[in-house]
N, C-alpha and C positions, 0 to 999 in steps of 0.2 A: 607079692614081694619077690617070690622066686623068679617070676617072669622078667622082672626089672633087672635082676642080677644077670640073667642070660643075655639081655639086650644091651647092657652097659658096655661090654667090650666092642660090640658092633657100632655103637654110637661114638665111642672114643676113636675107633678106627675110621669112621666116617669123617669125624672132625679133623683127624690127622691128614687124611687124604685131601680133604677140602683145603686145608691150609697149605699143603704141598703144591696143589694146583694154583692157588692164588700167588704163592711165591714164585713159581715157575713162570707164570704169565707176566708178572710184574718185572722180573729181572732177566729173563731169557729173551734174546732177540729173535728167536725162531728163524735162525739163519744158519746155513752151513758155512764153515770157514772157507776163505778163498786161498787155497794152497797155491804157492807159486806166484801170487800177485805181488805187486810192489807194495811197499809199506804205506805210501800215500797215493791218493788219486785226486784228479781235478774233475769236478762235476759241473758241466755246463748246462745252464737252465734256459728254458724258452724265453724268459723275461730279460735275458742278457746278463744275469748275475752268474758268477762262478764261485764255487766253494772248493776249498782244498782241505784234505784231511783223510782219515781212514774211512773208506766207503764200505758199508755193510748192506748187502742186498737181503732184505728181510722178506719173509712170507707175508703177503698182504699188499695193500696199496701204497705203502711208504717205504723208502729206503732211509738209512741212518748214516750220518757223517759224524764221526767222533773227532774231537780236537779240531773243530772246524775253524778255518780262516777264510777271509775274503779280501779282495783288493779294493781299497778306497782311493778314488782319484779326486784330488783337489785342484781346482782351477786357480792359478795365481792371479793377483790383482793386475799384474803386468801382462798385457795381451801378447807380448813377444816371447815371454818365458813359456817353456813347455809345461804341460800339466804334471803335477807331482802325485806319484802313486805310493801307497804304503800298504803293507800286509797287516791286517787287523785280525786279532784272535777273537772269535765269537765268545761273548761273555763279558767283554770290557765295555759294552754299551751302557747307557744310562739305566736301563731297566735290569741289568745284571742277569741275563739268561745263562743257562748252562751251556758249555761249549759243545753241545750235541744238537744237531739239526735233523729233523724229520722232514723229508721232502716227498711230495707225491710223485710216483713213478711217471705219471703223465706229464710232469713239468720238466723232465730231463731230456735234453737233446742228445748228449753223448757223454761218455766217461773216458778219461785217459789215465793210465798209470804214469806216475812221475818217476823219472830216473833217479838213481841214488845221487848223481852229481848235479841235479837240478838245484838252482839257488833257493827256490821255494821249499823244496824237500829238505835241503840242508838246514835252512832256517827253522823249519818245524821240528827237525830232529834235535837241534840245539835247545829249543824251547820245551820239548817234550821228550826227555832222554829215555824214558822207559819204553 
């Protein structure tokens, strides 16, 4: 019994450290903040898709885009009318995903910062004021 009392603080410490590691891995992006970068970025992918949002370069094979938007183009029934484009917030789809997208780094062609006076940037700022 005396041996158990001596090992109990080590066991409790081990459990606390284990839980701290689990929480850190689950909620931390393992990324350094981008100081001086614009608030929003456009991420162009090799499949032709473009996402707009807050780009986070993570350690590992994936990057993260928070508050992600994309452009949806609808072809009108009239062939003479120009296509109609709308900015769609990720998460409003039928399956209700979170507005966060993880993208393989190998799928990215290039990334651009959006200027503060960009119409897309202004729209996202109005929709996500924080």
